[in-house]
C-alpha positions as CSV (number, residue, x, y, z in Angstrom):
1,M,0.0,0.0,0.0
2,K,1.4,3.4,-0.9
3,L,2.4,5.8,1.8
4,K,-0.2,8.4,0.8
5,T,-3.0,5.8,0.8
6,V,-2.0,4.6,4.3
7,Q,-2.0,8.2,5.5
8,N,-5.4,8.8,4.1
9,V,-6.8,5.7,5.8
10,F,-5.3,6.7,9.2
11,F,-6.6,10.3,8.7
12,A,-10.1,9.1,7.9
13,A,-10.1,6.8,11.0
14,A,-8.9,9.6,13.2
15,M,-11.6,11.9,11.9
16,A,-14.3,9.3,12.6
17,V,-13.1,8.9,16.1
18,A,-13.0,12.6,16.7
19,A,-16.4,13.1,15.2
20,G,-17.8,10.3,17.5
21,T,-16.3,12.0,20.5
22,A,-17.5,15.5,19.6
23,H,-21.0,14.5,18.7
24,A,-22.1,11.8,21.2
25,A,-25.7,10.7,20.9
26,W,-28.3,12.2,23.2
27,P,-28.2,12.1,26.2
28,D,-24.5,11.3,26.6
29,D,-22.7,14.5,25.7
30,R,-24.0,17.0,28.4
31,P,-26.4,17.1,31.3
32,I,-30.1,17.4,30.9
33,E,-31.7,20.4,32.6
34,L,-35.0,19.6,34.4
35,V,-36.6,22.9,35.3
36,V,-38.9,23.3,38.3
37,G,-41.2,26.3,38.5
38,F,-41.3,26.5,42.3
39,A,-38.8,27.0,45.1
40,P,-36.8,24.1,46.5
41,G,-38.4,21.9,49.2
42,G,-42.0,21.8,47.7
43,G,-43.7,18.7,46.3
44,T,-42.7,19.4,42.7
45,D,-39.0,20.0,43.6
46,V,-38.7,16.9,45.8
47,M,-40.4,14.7,43.1
48,A,-38.2,16.1,40.3
49,R,-35.0,15.4,42.2
50,L,-36.0,11.8,43.1
51,V,-37.2,11.0,39.5
52,A,-34.0,12.5,38.1
53,Q,-31.8,10.3,40.3
54,H,-33.6,7.1,39.4
55,M,-34.3,7.9,35.7
56,E,-30.8,8.6,34.6
57,K,-29.7,5.0,34.4
58,R,-32.7,4.2,32.2
59,L,-31.6,6.7,29.6
60,S,-28.0,5.6,29.4
61,D,-24.9,4.9,31.5
62,K,-23.6,8.4,30.9
63,A,-26.9,10.4,31.3
64,R,-27.0,13.1,33.9
65,I,-30.0,15.2,34.9
66,I,-29.7,18.3,37.0
67,V,-32.7,20.1,38.6
68,I,-32.9,23.9,38.2
69,N,-35.4,26.0,40.1
70,K,-37.0,29.0,38.3
71,P,-39.8,30.0,40.7
72,G,-42.3,32.7,40.1
73,A,-45.6,33.7,38.4
74,G,-47.3,30.4,39.4
75,G,-44.9,28.4,37.3
76,E,-45.1,30.5,34.2
77,I,-41.4,31.5,34.2
78,A,-40.3,27.9,34.1
79,V,-42.8,26.9,31.4
80,R,-41.7,29.8,29.2
81,Y,-38.1,28.9,29.6
82,V,-38.7,25.3,28.5
83,A,-41.0,26.3,25.6
84,A,-38.2,28.6,24.3
85,A,-35.5,26.0,24.6
86,K,-33.9,24.1,21.7
87,P,-35.9,20.9,21.2
88,D,-32.8,18.6,21.6
89,G,-33.8,16.8,24.8
90,Y,-31.4,18.7,27.0
91,T,-34.1,21.1,28.5
92,L,-37.1,19.5,30.1
93,G,-39.6,20.8,32.7
94,M,-41.8,19.7,35.4
95,I,-45.4,20.6,34.4
96,N,-48.0,21.4,37.1
97,A,-51.7,21.2,36.4
98,P,-54.2,22.7,36.6
99,G,-52.1,25.9,36.6
100,F,-50.4,24.9,33.3
101,V,-53.7,25.3,31.4
102,Y,-55.4,27.8,33.7
103,L,-52.8,30.6,33.5
104,P,-53.0,31.1,29.7
105,V,-56.8,31.1,29.7
106,R,-57.5,33.2,32.8
107,K,-54.3,35.1,33.6
108,G,-52.9,36.0,30.1
109,A,-49.7,34.0,30.5
110,K,-47.3,34.5,27.7
111,Y,-47.3,30.9,26.6
112,R,-49.8,28.5,25.2
113,P,-50.3,24.9,26.4
114,E,-49.4,23.7,22.9
115,D,-45.9,25.3,23.3
116,I,-45.1,22.2,25.5
117,R,-44.9,18.6,24.5
118,L,-46.3,16.6,27.4
119,I,-44.2,13.5,28.0
120,A,-46.0,11.9,31.0
121,R,-47.9,12.5,34.1
122,L,-46.3,11.2,37.3
123,V,-48.5,12.3,40.2
124,D,-52.1,13.0,41.0
125,D,-51.9,14.6,44.5
126,P,-55.0,15.8,46.3
127,L,-55.1,19.2,48.1
128,L,-55.3,19.6,51.9
129,F,-56.4,22.5,54.1
130,I,-53.8,22.4,56.9
131,K,-53.3,24.5,60.0
132,R,-50.8,24.6,62.8
133,R,-51.8,22.0,65.4
134,G,-53.2,23.9,68.5
135,S,-53.8,27.1,66.6
136,P,-57.2,28.9,67.3
137,A,-58.2,28.7,63.6
138,P,-61.4,26.6,63.1
139,D,-60.8,22.8,63.1
140,D,-63.3,22.0,60.3
141,L,-64.4,23.4,57.0
142,Q,-67.9,24.2,58.0
143,A,-66.8,26.2,60.9
144,L,-64.2,28.0,58.7
145,V,-66.9,29.0,56.2
146,A,-69.2,30.2,59.0
147,K,-66.3,32.4,60.4
148,L,-65.7,33.9,57.0
149,K,-69.4,34.6,56.5
150,K,-69.5,36.4,59.8
151,T,-66.2,38.3,59.3
152,P,-64.9,38.5,55.7
153,E,-61.1,38.1,55.3
154,S,-60.7,36.9,58.9
155,A,-58.7,33.9,57.9
156,S,-55.6,33.8,55.7
157,F,-54.7,31.1,53.2
158,G,-51.2,30.4,51.8
159,H,-50.9,28.9,48.3
160,S,-48.2,28.6,45.6
161,G,-49.4,31.5,43.4
162,D,-52.0,32.5,40.9
163,G,-53.4,29.5,39.0
164,T,-52.0,26.9,41.2
165,T,-54.2,24.2,42.8
166,G,-54.5,25.9,46.1
167,H,-55.3,29.2,44.6
168,L,-58.0,27.7,42.4
169,A,-59.5,25.8,45.4
170,L,-59.6,29.0,47.5
171,M,-61.4,31.0,44.7
172,D,-63.9,28.1,44.2
173,M,-64.7,28.0,47.9
174,E,-65.1,31.8,48.1
175,R,-67.4,31.8,45.0
176,S,-69.5,28.8,46.0
177,Q,-69.9,29.8,49.6
178,G,-70.2,33.5,49.2
179,V,-67.2,34.3,51.4
180,Q,-63.9,36.1,51.2
181,G,-60.6,35.0,52.7
182,T,-57.2,36.6,52.6
183,S,-55.1,35.1,49.8
184,V,-51.3,34.9,50.5
185,P,-49.1,33.7,47.6
186,F,-45.8,31.9,48.3
187,K,-43.1,30.5,46.0
188,G,-43.7,26.8,46.9
189,G,-44.9,24.2,49.4
190,G,-41.8,24.6,51.6
191,D,-42.5,28.2,52.2
192,I,-46.2,27.6,52.9
193,R,-45.2,25.1,55.6
194,L,-43.0,27.7,57.2
195,G,-45.7,30.3,57.0
196,V,-48.1,28.0,58.9
197,L,-45.6,27.0,61.5
198,G,-44.6,30.7,62.1
199,N,-48.3,31.8,62.5
200,H,-47.9,34.1,59.5
201,I,-51.0,32.4,57.9
202,D,-53.9,30.5,59.3
203,Y,-54.1,27.8,56.7
204,G,-51.9,26.3,54.1
205,L,-53.3,24.9,50.9
206,I,-50.9,22.2,50.1
207,T,-50.9,18.7,48.7
208,V,-50.8,15.4,50.5
209,S,-47.2,14.6,49.4
210,E,-46.0,17.9,50.8
211,V,-47.0,17.1,54.4
212,P,-45.2,14.0,55.6
213,E,-46.0,14.8,59.2
214,L,-49.7,13.9,58.6
215,N,-49.0,10.4,59.8
216,E,-47.5,11.6,63.1
217,P,-50.1,11.8,65.8
218,N,-48.4,14.7,67.5
219,G,-47.0,16.3,64.4
220,P,-46.9,20.1,63.9
221,F,-49.7,20.2,61.3
222,A,-53.4,19.3,61.5
223,A,-55.5,18.8,58.3
224,I,-59.1,19.9,58.4
225,A,-60.2,18.8,54.9
226,I,-59.0,17.0,51.8
227,T,-60.3,17.9,48.4
228,G,-60.1,14.4,46.9
229,E,-62.8,11.8,46.3
230,K,-62.2,9.9,49.6
231,R,-60.9,10.4,53.1
232,L,-57.2,10.1,53.9
233,N,-57.1,8.4,57.3
234,A,-59.5,10.4,59.4
235,I,-59.3,13.6,57.4
236,P,-62.8,14.4,56.1
237,T,-63.4,15.3,52.4
238,A,-64.5,18.8,51.6
239,D,-67.7,17.3,50.2
240,E,-68.5,15.7,53.5
241,S,-68.2,19.2,55.1
242,G,-70.8,20.6,52.7
243,V,-68.3,22.4,50.5
244,A,-68.0,20.7,47.1
245,L,-64.3,21.0,46.2
246,R,-62.4,18.5,44.1
247,Y,-58.8,19.6,43.5
248,S,-55.5,17.9,43.1
249,S,-52.1,18.7,41.8
250,E,-51.1,16.8,38.7
251,R,-47.3,16.8,38.1
252,G,-45.5,15.4,35.2
253,M,-42.8,16.2,32.6
254,G,-42.7,18.0,29.3
255,G,-40.4,19.5,26.8
256,P,-40.4,22.0,23.9
257,A,-43.3,21.5,21.5
258,T,-41.1,20.1,18.7
259,L,-39.2,17.6,20.8
260,P,-38.6,14.7,18.4
261,D,-40.7,11.6,18.7
262,S,-37.6,9.4,19.3
263,I,-36.6,11.4,22.4
264,A,-40.1,11.8,23.8
265,T,-40.7,8.1,23.5
266,K,-37.5,7.2,25.2
267,L,-38.3,9.7,28.0
268,E,-41.8,8.4,28.5
269,R,-40.6,4.8,28.7
270,A,-37.9,5.7,31.2
271,L,-40.4,7.5,33.4
272,A,-42.8,4.5,33.2
273,D,-40.0,2.1,34.2
274,T,-38.8,4.5,37.0
275,L,-42.3,4.6,38.6
276,K,-42.2,0.8,38.8
277,D,-38.7,0.5,40.2
278,P,-38.8,-0.9,43.8
279,A,-35.8,1.3,44.8
280,F,-37.7,4.4,43.6
281,L,-40.9,3.4,45.3
282,A,-39.0,2.7,48.6
283,A,-37.3,6.1,48.4
284,S,-40.5,8.0,47.3
285,G,-42.1,7.7,50.7
286,R,-45.1,9.9,50.9
287,D,-45.2,10.3,47.1
288,A,-45.8,6.6,46.6
289,A,-49.5,7.0,47.5
290,V,-50.1,9.6,44.9
291,L,-48.2,8.2,41.9
292,A,-50.4,8.0,38.9
293,F,-48.6,7.5,35.6
294,L,-50.3,8.6,32.4
295,P,-48.7,8.7,29.0
296,G,-48.2,12.1,27.4
297,P,-51.0,11.9,24.7
298,Q,-53.6,10.8,27.3
299,W,-52.5,13.5,29.7
300,K,-52.8,16.0,27.0
301,E,-56.4,15.0,26.3
302,S,-57.3,15.4,30.0
303,L,-55.7,18.8,30.3
304,D,-57.3,19.9,27.0
305,R,-60.7,19.2,28.6
306,Q,-59.7,21.3,31.7
307,A,-58.6,24.1,29.4
308,R,-61.9,24.1,27.6
309,A,-63.8,24.2,31.0
310,F,-61.7,27.2,32.1
311,A,-62.4,29.0,28.8
312,E,-66.1,28.4,29.2
313,D,-66.1,29.7,32.8
314,A,-64.2,32.8,31.6
315,T,-66.8,33.4,28.9
316,A,-69.7,32.9,31.3
317,S,-68.3,35.3,33.8
318,K,-68.0,38.2,31.3
């Protein structure tokens, strides 16, 4: 073989190796950002970090997922960040409903639900009304409503911002019962807990997974109602108390609208497998009870129905 030919062969081989090194296939060549729209310590943040830890190995041996918090505007800041990202699988976001579909319809958020490709729902987490154990605030929902009817704005309610599950439940209760409370927005569930413990607010509107102390008989929090279909331990449903409220926080994962099918399918499969992993289930603790996997297309259908309902309510209220 001539010297020039040998040189050409070695050059081509070297270029191929270099190209393979420089352009490793997704998701091996850099970390994946998983964006959370709320402050650290809340239910979404805790779930995101746990999922990221157990999901990496199902994508590849080299995959790395880092959680980034971008709190504010009820989650809008984070959704807009993900929607504007390059659809290469390296920027994903935790999606929180019903706020995800409520904000564009009722609050003029600068994104549309179709700007996000939904990958999968992970959690369906009922809302609680909690208070500090031993506080003088009413111990049941009926008494709370009676107090507000007698003295408007005499009880304060912490939630995670406009359009979040707690905020929607508060507005629904006020509208249906003809009462007015004091709405206090926070950046996430962790801050709400601190607000309740510090006597800065009377009640926290927070989901089941965000209150691990509920199972402690002498824990710092007492729940007066759950807005799910059935009781949790001895906590009565809002319906039982004569206040028809059905609210839960759905949390899942999404990416930019044009995320390729190949990446979205791999992510959905990895999430489904993660939620079945015994190690994940053992580590998830309080979240295990509210895990509710739903593939992206089915979750989109459900949220589309919610969006239409919000739009109809907005039209009727004009």
